[in-house]
N, C-alpha and C positions, 0 to 999 in steps of 0.2 A: 479793274483791279488795281489799278494805281490809287485811287482814290481809299483804298485800304489802307494805304501807305500813307497815303496824306493825313489821312485822318488818327493816325498818331499822336501829333502834337495838340489833340483836343483831347486824348484820353491821359497826356499828362497834364494839362491844365486842369481836367476834372480831378487828378490826383492832387496838385498843389491846391488848389480851393478849398479840397475836401479835408486837410489840415486845419484849416482858421478856425478859431475860435470866434462862437457867437458872441455878439455885442448888443450892449443896450443903446437908446439913444444919446447916451451919456457917455460909456465907456465902448472905444472901438478899438480894439487892438487885433494885431496878428503875431503868430506865433508857430513855430515850428520845430517840436524835439523831434532832432534828426536821432536821438538813440532810440527813441521807440516807432519812429514813423514806419507807416505801413504802406507800401505800394501797391494800389489798387490796379487790377485789370491786368494785371502781366498776362493771363490767361487769354485775354482777347488781342491785346496787341502782340504776343509771340504767334499762335496761329494765324492770323492775318498776313504776317509777314511771311511765316514760312510757305502758307498756300499761294500769297501776291507773287513771292518772288520767283516759285518753281513755276507758276502762269505764265510770267513774264520773260523767263531766262527760256523758257521750252516753245518759244511761238514758234518760232522757224523748224522746230526738228517735228512739230505733226503737219499731218494732211490738212488739206482744206476744205477736202469732201471725205465724207465716208462712204463706205460698202455697204450694201442693203442688209448685210447681217448684223443677227443682234446683238453681238458684243465688241462689235465695231468700234464704237465710242470709247470703250476699255482699252483697246487696242491703241487708240487713237492718240489718250491721254494718258499712257503707260508711266509717263513720269512723275506726274500725281499721284498715281497710284503706288509707285514706288517708294514716293515720299512718305506717305499713309503706311507703308507697310514698313518701311525704316520707323517709323515713330511707334509702332506697334512693337515691333520688335524689341526697339530700347526700353518700352514702358513693362513691357511684360519680364524681361529678363532683370530690369532691375527691381520690380516689385515684388518677386520672387527668389531673384538671388541674393540680393545684397544684404549682409549680415546689420543686422539691429542690434549695438550694444545696449547695455545700460545706461541712462541719462537723466538728467537731474535738472531743474527749473528754482526760479525765485516768484513768491507771490507776494506782491505788495499790498499793503494794507496802510495807507496812510504814511507813517513814520516807518514802520516796521515790515520788516520782512521774513518770510519762514521758506526754506527751502525742502524741497521733495523732491523724492527720487523714485524713479520709473525703471522696475524689472523688466528686462525684454531677455538681450542675448539669444537671437533667434533669427531664422530668416522666412519669407513668406507669408506673414501674420498678416490679416486683413482689419483685425482689429481698431480701434481708436489708440492703442496705446504703442503698439510696437511695429506699425507699417513704415514700409519704407519710402511712402510719400512724405510724410513728416520727419523722419529722419534727414532725409535729402534735404527740405526746405530748414531744418534747425542747422545743417551744415554749412548750406550756401548762403542763407539771408541773415541767418542768426534770431536766436529764438526770440529777441526781444520786438524784432520787427514781425512777428506772426500775429495772426489775430487773437485775440485774448477771450473770445466770446464764442468759442466752436458750436454748433449744433449739437454734438456729442454732449457739452454740458449737460442739456435737456433731457439726458437717457434715464430710462428707467434706472439704472445702477447710479445715475449721481444724483438725481432729488426725488424726493417723493412729491415732487407737482407735474412730474412727467405726464403729459407731453409740451408743460409749460415750464419757463424758467422759474426759479425756486432757489431756496437756499438746499445748500448740501447736504447729503445724510450724513449720520456721523461715521458710518462703515462706508462711506463714497472712494474708491479706488484713488487714488493720488493724480492720475491722468484727469481724472474730471475737471482738475485746477487748471492743467495743463494750456498752453497755447498750442493752436493747430492752424495752419493757413488753407483756406477754401481754396484758392484759386493758387496753390501751390505748383512749382516748377515742374515735378514729375507727372502732378496730373494733367497741365497743361500741355504736355507732349502727347499724352492719351487726347486730349481734345483736338488736336492734328488732325486725326482718322475723322472727328464729328466735321472739319473745315472740309476735307478732301471728299465726304461725300456728298456736301453740301453744295459744292461746288459743281460735281457731278450732275446734281440737279440741274444748275444752269446751263452747262454743257449740253443736255438732252435738249432745253427750251430752245438754244441756238441753232443745234443740227437736225433737230426734226421737227418738220412742218406740220406733219397732220395730229389732230387732239389725239386718233388713236392710238399713234407711233409714242407720245409723248407718254399717254396716261398707261401705257404698257410697260414703258421702262420705269415709271417713278413706282408706280403701284407693285410691279413685281419684287424692285427691290425693296420698297416698304415693307412687304410683310416678309419676305425674305430674310431683312436685318430683324425685325420682330418674333422669328420664331426662332434663331440665334438666341435671340438675348432670353428669351421664356427659356430654352432648353438649359443654356449657361444658369440660369438664375436658379430654377425648381431644381435641379440635379445637384445644387451646391458647388456645381465647379467653379463659377464666376458669380458669384452673388451682385446682384445692383447696387452700387455704392455712389453716390453723387459725391461724396467728400473725397472718395481717392478717383473719381471719375474712369470707375472700372471698363472693361468693353463690354461686358454685358449692358452697363448704362449706356455706352457709346451707341451700341448696336440697336438699344430699345428707343432712343431720344432719337437718333438719324432715322429709324424706321418711322416711328412716329410723324416725325417732322415729313416723310415723303409721303404718308397717306392722307395728313392734312391738308398738306399742299395740293394735292390731287382732288381733293374734296373742292377745296375753294376753286382750283382751277374748273370743274367740271360746272360752279355754279355760275362762276363768273364769265367765262370763256368760250364755254359750250353752251349753256344754256341763256347767257347773255343779260344774267340778273346782275348786273352792273352798281345800280344805283345803291342797293342798301348796304356796298362795301366801298364807297367812294370814301368814307374816314379812315379806310386803312390805305388806300392810294394818298390822300393827303400826307398820312404819318409817314408814309414811305418817300415824299417826295422833302420832307424835312427830316429824314431820319436822324443827322447830327446834331439837330438841334433838341431834338427830343432825348436822344440818347444822353447828352450833355448836361441839360437842364432839367429833364424831368427825370430818368432812370438814374442818374449820378447823384440825384437830390440837389444839385448845386440851387435851382430856384427854391425849391422849400427851405434850404438851408439858410438862402437869403432873408425869406420872411419870418423863418424862425428867430433870426437874430434879432428882429427888433420885437423888444419883449417889455413889460411892466412889471417893476420891480423884482421879478425873480425869471430864471429862463423857461420855467415851465408855463409862465402866463402867454405865450405868443398865440398871434391870429389860428397856425394851423392846428394846435391844440384845441384852441375853441373851437375850430369846426367840428374837430375829429367828437369832442363829449358833448356838445349843443346840439349839433345838427346830426350826427350818428348815434352814438351811442348810447344819451341819454332817451331820444325818442325810440329806438328800435331794443332798449333794455336788455342789449347784448352788445357784448365788446366784438366777438368775433364776425358777427352778422353787420354791425357797425363797422367794422374795419373792411369787410369785405366790399360795401356799398360805398364807405367811403373812397376805396380802391377804383371802383366799377366809375363814380359818377366825378368826385375830386380828383381824381388822376386822369384815367382812360378819355373820360369825355371831355377833362379840359383840355388834354394836350391833343386829343382830335378836332376840336373845335377851332383852338389856337391855329392849328396847322391847315385847317380848311380857311380862316381867314387869311391867313399869311398867304395860302394858294391864289386865294382873289384877289390880293395885293399884288402879285407878282414876284413874293421877297422868300428866298432860299436861302437858307446857311449852308454854301459850299465854298470849296476851296478849287 
């Protein structure tokens, strides 16, 4: 858990490097526009910080051994679950109870700008325009510091190119043009529940030694969460919504994670099929390196920075178009294959080489 706290400087490093302008071999410069800068990974930082602090501060308050009862692990880690419950209460009461007034924003197009107004004046709205998640971020961070290409801009109400990005419809609502932060403060509070459930899976691994006991805990919780998610979604009580990080989305992703994790556990630990999954082990051994350089796009951004004549004429784009898009005559299939071979396979092989050499990025 301490490594979670130590990893935060790397998140800040990824954020700072992400603000750099790309460069040519002739022109190399750094610029950070503070007025419009957007801080990435607030969600990861907040969730790791809260969950790690609760884990560290309650070490002496929990028993070292558990009773045979099925729910003993929940009572042993009651402070972790209390933290998750507090996050749930804060999120739900704010999401449904906070009044969202009308708001406006400026859309900049070169040297010109146009002001748009979004009509709200309501509570408990879960749509793109008037939800409390966006309102909290506009008040806390400021609208200039939010993501200006949200996924909602690709919705059917906004563009005829749905589900792809395209020009806005003539009758597109004003909120289609508005910024929205997908890793907002309120939605990150909801994500603390995901962190609480995730660390519970780890507690099971520590305290239960038998395969059957571990699988019973993981699978029962996984299916239980999935059932809750489906009931909430299909009853329209709380629909699945990644942008808002709704409670049903938390249940669905955490439940699916428990089932998938149980599947890997059966294949690798129970059946002994370790060799086909060694690449996952290598990635886990150098998780910091792959997160910062791969998942945050720092390595690809560095490669993209060296181009000929214009920014689009770089090595990454050349590989995408000539090796994947043109060969398979499909951008979607080409993108999928590029991610599999040029991203996942590349980092897995590199992690394997570094493991062979005994090189690990850690604090």
